[in-house]
N, C-alpha and C positions, 0 to 999 in steps of 0.2 A: 499484668500493666498496672500499676500504680493506681489512686485514685486521682492524682491530678493529671496524669497524662487522661486521664476518662475525661474528664472536666472540660479537655482541652480540643477534644474533638470538636466538631463542625457538630450542629444537632439535627441538620436539615441531612445528609449527606457521612454524618460519621466521621469525616476523616477522608473519607474515596475519595471524595470529587465528582459523585454521580448518583443522583437522587433518583429513586426508584417508586414511579408511581403506575396504578391500575389505571389502564388508558384504555379504550374502544376506540381499535381499529377496524375502520366498517367497511375498508377495500377488502378483508379479511372475512370479520364476523361481526354484525353488529349488534350480536347480543353477549359475546362473553368477553369481559375484559382481559387483558395482559399486560405482562410487566412491560414497563419503558423504561430504560434509564437516560434521563439529560442530565448536561451539566448543572451542578449545582449551581442555585442562584442566586446564596448566601458565599461561598467561596468554594476556592479551587481543593482546598483540601490536600492531600496529598499524592496530586493527579503525576502520573508516570507522564515527562516531555523530557526525559533525559537522552543517552544511548540511541542511535538509531536503531541498533541490534542487525546489521546488515546481516544476510549468511557469510560464516566465518569465511570462505577462502574470498571474499569480497570485500571484508574489515577494511581494509585500503583504499577502496575505489574513487577513483576521481576520473574527469574526461581525457586527462594528460596518457592515461592506461588503457584506452577504448581505442583501437587500432583499424578503421574501416578499412583500411588496405587487406586485410585477412580474406574478404568475403571474395574477392577477384573478379572481380563486379561493378560496374557503375554505379554509387552510393550516392551520388550526390545529392541527390533531393531529400535524403533521409539524417546525414550529416550538413545539411544545412539547417533543415527544422531542429535540429536536435540541439544545434550549438548554438540555433539561434533564441532559444527557447532557455537552456542555460547564461548564458551570458546577457538577456535581457530580464532575465527571472524579475526583477520587481517591475517590469510591464507588465508581465504577463500574471504574474501574481496580481496587480491592480484591474487588470480585465478578468480575471476569474479564470484564467485561461490553464489548462492542465496536459499532459499525452495520454493518448494511449497505443501503445506499443505492442505489436502483434506480428505472429506469423505463422503458418498451422505445422513448420514443420518443428521440432524439439532442436534445442541444442542451437538458436539460429544469434544467442547472445541478446537476449530480449532483455531479461534480468540482471546482467552484468551491466549492458548500457543503462538500465534504470537505477542501479546502484549507482555507478559513475557518476551518475545528472546529476543523484541527491546529495552525493558527496564535493561535488564540485558547488552547487548550490550550497549547502551549510557553509561550507571552508569558504568562500567568499563573500555568500550575503548575509550570513553568521543568523541562521537561520534552524528553527526546531523541525527535525525530519524523523520519519517514522518508519519501518519496514514492515510488513508483516503478511503472508501468504492471505488468499482467502478463506483457504481453510484453516489455517491458523487465527485468524481474528473469530469466526464461530467461535471454536473454542474456547479464546477467551469471551466471550461473550459469556458461557456459559458457567466460566468458571466464577465470574464477577459477582455470579448471583453467591456462590459458596462464599467466596471468600471475608474474614472480620475486618473492623473498621482501621485496624491495624494495616492493612495490606492497600501497597500501591493500586491503582485501579488502573491498566494498562489500557482499556477501551476507551476512556477519558483522554488517553492521550493520543491515541489512533486521531479520534473523532477532531481533536483539538492542536495538533501538532501542525506548523506553519506549512510543510509539504509532506505527503502522505504515499509514500510508496505499497500501492496492494498490487500484491504476485499472483499470476496466474489465476484473473477471477475467471471464472466458467470449471473450475475443474473442480468446484464444489459442489457433495450431493445435495440434488435439487431437491429442496422442501416449501412450502409457502413461510416455515419460521425464516429459514435461512436465504429466501427472497427479503422478508420484513426486515429484518436485521443490516441485509448489506445496504438496501434501500436507506433505512435510516443512518447508516454512515455517510454514505454519497449523499443523500439529500442537505445532511446538516451542515457535510463541508462544502454544499452549493451555496446553502443558506448562509453561511458565513465567511465566502468568497475566500476558501481555504483548498487549495489547487491540489491534484491527486497527478501523481502519476502512476497508470494502469498497467499490466503486463496481463496478454492473453495470449493462447492460439487459437480463436477465431475474432475475424473480423467484429465489431461492434454490433451490427446489424444480426449477426449469426447466435449472440448469448441467449441461449435458452435458460430465460428466468425471467421475471416478472418485466413486463416492458417498460412501467416506471423507472428501472434499472439503466436500461440503455439510451432511455431516452431522456435521462437527466447527464450520464454523460458525453451524448452528443452533444446537448448544452456546453457541457464544463471542458472537454478532449478535443484536441486536434489528433487525428489517427495517424500514427504513424506506421506502414506496411515494411516490416522487414524483411533482407530477403530468405526465399526460400534458401537458403543453405545452411545444415549443421556445423559453426563451427568448434563443437566440440568433438564433433567427431571426426573431424579433419585433423583434431589436435592430436586424439587419441592416435591416428594412426598412423600421423607423425611420431609421437613417440614410442608409438608401439614399434614402428618401422628403424629406430633408433636406435632401442633396444637390441631388437634382432642383428642388427650390425652389430655392434659392439661382443653379443653371442660370438655371431659367425668367425669373427677377428680371434675369439681368447683360444 
């Protein structure tokens, strides 16, 4: 890096968009300070607010691709809530309302639906959107303290994008540190009026985390219970059956 580039960096966040301070978090330890990152008060540096980074299989997701009929049961209430959410998103955003999409069974389409919603909102309303799993978010927090000032800070993007999809909440390994970082993310977005779409395998009240997290989410999100049907398994069975028929005819 040449001298002119060094001088161009913010003297607070050093171009990361993320200032780090030693702060006492009294709820966890009233005596020992911890490193807390906050949005840079001077600039937004090289903050990463670009591509949503959906999983590759959902890279072109939008609501035109989500077929509620695949469940084979009445899903009118789910359809009404999510359709109203994305079509009236500016009103939802103004009222600081997000969604908590959950089902106990895996493969019910939670993540795909969240990506479809975010994709449609991004396209229709020109919003900055980010996707990250709870586990990946915590890993990004760890990495943010090791990166040099020339590296765009992913955590800042998750905290400050217009709409965040936080996938698979509750799958992360429990610890005070994990609770602290997830609460900091959710609390910051709540205070800034930035909605979240959460997916999980448990209802909000059953989250095994700091009670402040579920309390915040209760204020921020409408709970959407998906049908306890594995669309992933149904599609896999149909695919395997189709292949077997083709083999047996050969």
